[in-house]
KOLTOR-416905 format. One record per residue (C-alpha): residue number from 1; residue in one letter; y, z, x. Coordinates in nm, 2 decimals. Layout:
<sites>
<site seq="NUM" type="a" c2="Y" c3="Z" c1="X"/>
...
</sites>
This chain:
<sites>
<site seq="1" type="x" c2="-1.90" c3="9.59" c1="-17.11"/>
<site seq="2" type="x" c2="-2.16" c3="9.52" c1="-16.84"/>
<site seq="3" type="x" c2="-2.11" c3="9.15" c1="-16.63"/>
<site seq="4" type="x" c2="-2.28" c3="8.91" c1="-16.87"/>
<site seq="5" type="x" c2="-2.37" c3="9.18" c1="-17.19"/>
<site seq="6" type="x" c2="-2.15" c3="8.94" c1="-17.42"/>
<site seq="7" type="x" c2="-2.35" c3="8.63" c1="-17.28"/>
<site seq="8" type="x" c2="-2.70" c3="8.74" c1="-17.32"/>
<site seq="9" type="x" c2="-2.64" c3="8.96" c1="-17.65"/>
<site seq="10" type="x" c2="-2.49" c3="8.61" c1="-17.84"/>
<site seq="11" type="x" c2="-2.87" c3="8.43" c1="-17.71"/>
<site seq="12" type="x" c2="-3.13" c3="8.50" c1="-17.97"/>
<site seq="13" type="x" c2="-3.45" c3="8.67" c1="-17.83"/>
<site seq="14" type="x" c2="-3.66" c3="8.35" c1="-17.91"/>
<site seq="15" type="x" c2="-3.47" c3="8.20" c1="-17.65"/>
<site seq="16" type="x" c2="-3.57" c3="8.42" c1="-17.39"/>
<site seq="17" type="x" c2="-3.93" c3="8.47" c1="-17.51"/>
<site seq="18" type="x" c2="-3.93" c3="8.07" c1="-17.47"/>
<site seq="19" type="x" c2="-3.77" c3="8.05" c1="-17.15"/>
<site seq="20" type="x" c2="-4.03" c3="8.33" c1="-17.04"/>
<site seq="21" type="x" c2="-4.32" c3="8.17" c1="-17.21"/>
<site seq="22" type="x" c2="-4.24" c3="7.84" c1="-16.98"/>
<site seq="23" type="x" c2="-4.23" c3="8.05" c1="-16.66"/>
<site seq="24" type="x" c2="-4.57" c3="8.24" c1="-16.75"/>
<site seq="25" type="x" c2="-4.72" c3="7.89" c1="-16.79"/>
<site seq="26" type="x" c2="-4.58" c3="7.76" c1="-16.48"/>
<site seq="27" type="x" c2="-4.74" c3="8.05" c1="-16.34"/>
<site seq="28" type="x" c2="-5.04" c3="7.99" c1="-16.50"/>
<site seq="29" type="x" c2="-5.05" c3="7.58" c1="-16.40"/>
<site seq="30" type="x" c2="-5.02" c3="7.75" c1="-15.99"/>
<site seq="31" type="x" c2="-5.25" c3="7.97" c1="-16.04"/>
<site seq="32" type="x" c2="-5.52" c3="7.75" c1="-16.14"/>
<site seq="33" type="x" c2="-5.41" c3="7.49" c1="-15.91"/>
<site seq="34" type="x" c2="-5.43" c3="7.77" c1="-15.60"/>
<site seq="35" type="x" c2="-5.77" c3="7.91" c1="-15.78"/>
<site seq="36" type="x" c2="-6.00" c3="7.76" c1="-15.48"/>
<site seq="37" type="x" c2="-5.75" c3="7.84" c1="-15.21"/>
<site seq="38" type="x" c2="-5.59" c3="8.12" c1="-15.06"/>
<site seq="39" type="x" c2="-5.68" c3="8.44" c1="-15.26"/>
<site seq="40" type="x" c2="-5.31" c3="8.57" c1="-15.17"/>
<site seq="41" type="x" c2="-5.17" c3="8.29" c1="-15.36"/>
<site seq="42" type="x" c2="-5.37" c3="8.34" c1="-15.62"/>
<site seq="43" type="x" c2="-5.26" c3="8.71" c1="-15.68"/>
<site seq="44" type="x" c2="-4.95" c3="8.56" c1="-15.65"/>
<site seq="45" type="x" c2="-4.96" c3="8.37" c1="-15.91"/>
<site seq="46" type="x" c2="-5.12" c3="8.62" c1="-16.16"/>
<site seq="47" type="x" c2="-4.91" c3="8.90" c1="-16.07"/>
<site seq="48" type="x" c2="-4.61" c3="8.63" c1="-16.17"/>
<site seq="49" type="x" c2="-4.79" c3="8.50" c1="-16.50"/>
<site seq="50" type="x" c2="-4.82" c3="8.85" c1="-16.59"/>
<site seq="51" type="x" c2="-4.46" c3="8.99" c1="-16.50"/>
<site seq="52" type="x" c2="-4.34" c3="8.67" c1="-16.71"/>
<site seq="53" type="x" c2="-4.54" c3="8.78" c1="-16.99"/>
<site seq="54" type="x" c2="-4.39" c3="9.11" c1="-16.99"/>
<site seq="55" type="x" c2="-4.04" c3="8.99" c1="-16.96"/>
<site seq="56" type="x" c2="-4.14" c3="8.82" c1="-17.30"/>
<site seq="57" type="x" c2="-4.31" c3="9.08" c1="-17.52"/>
<site seq="58" type="x" c2="-4.03" c3="9.30" c1="-17.41"/>
<site seq="59" type="x" c2="-3.81" c3="9.06" c1="-17.58"/>
<site seq="60" type="x" c2="-4.01" c3="9.06" c1="-17.89"/>
<site seq="61" type="x" c2="-3.97" c3="9.40" c1="-17.87"/>
<site seq="62" type="x" c2="-4.31" c3="9.52" c1="-17.84"/>
<site seq="63" type="x" c2="-4.33" c3="9.74" c1="-17.52"/>
<site seq="64" type="x" c2="-4.09" c3="10.00" c1="-17.40"/>
<site seq="65" type="x" c2="-3.83" c3="9.81" c1="-17.23"/>
<site seq="66" type="x" c2="-3.78" c3="10.08" c1="-16.94"/>
<site seq="67" type="x" c2="-4.16" c3="10.13" c1="-16.85"/>
<site seq="68" type="x" c2="-4.19" c3="9.73" c1="-16.88"/>
<site seq="69" type="x" c2="-3.91" c3="9.70" c1="-16.65"/>
<site seq="70" type="x" c2="-4.05" c3="9.87" c1="-16.40"/>
<site seq="71" type="x" c2="-4.37" c3="9.69" c1="-16.39"/>
<site seq="72" type="x" c2="-4.21" c3="9.35" c1="-16.39"/>
<site seq="73" type="x" c2="-4.01" c3="9.43" c1="-16.06"/>
<site seq="74" type="x" c2="-4.31" c3="9.57" c1="-15.92"/>
<site seq="75" type="x" c2="-4.52" c3="9.27" c1="-15.97"/>
<site seq="76" type="x" c2="-4.24" c3="9.04" c1="-15.89"/>
<site seq="77" type="x" c2="-4.21" c3="9.22" c1="-15.56"/>
<site seq="78" type="x" c2="-4.58" c3="9.21" c1="-15.46"/>
<site seq="79" type="x" c2="-4.59" c3="8.85" c1="-15.53"/>
<site seq="80" type="x" c2="-4.28" c3="8.76" c1="-15.37"/>
<site seq="81" type="x" c2="-4.44" c3="8.96" c1="-15.04"/>
<site seq="82" type="x" c2="-4.76" c3="8.75" c1="-15.12"/>
<site seq="83" type="x" c2="-4.64" c3="8.42" c1="-15.10"/>
<site seq="84" type="x" c2="-4.42" c3="8.55" c1="-14.82"/>
<site seq="85" type="x" c2="-4.69" c3="8.65" c1="-14.64"/>
<site seq="86" type="x" c2="-4.86" c3="8.32" c1="-14.69"/>
<site seq="87" type="x" c2="-4.57" c3="8.11" c1="-14.55"/>
<site seq="88" type="x" c2="-4.58" c3="8.30" c1="-14.24"/>
<site seq="89" type="x" c2="-4.96" c3="8.28" c1="-14.20"/>
<site seq="90" type="x" c2="-4.94" c3="7.87" c1="-14.26"/>
<site seq="91" type="x" c2="-4.67" c3="7.87" c1="-14.02"/>
</sites>
């Protein structure tokens, strides 16, 4: 058994959908707050919102889990790089 497999299988999928929906809403909030400013932050929050929405779709069993996981990881990595570059530029 994988680490945490029993814990996560005990939580209903709708709980994960709610968690990722809230994460997408937080990313959208910051997207609209940053839309007039730096384009790097805007794109980072777009990618975070898309990633959170993809996570929710996986838990709803709407999309393929493996392909979506790869896309989510790439989007999160790019968003993290964009926020990091922005932080270095603002230093």
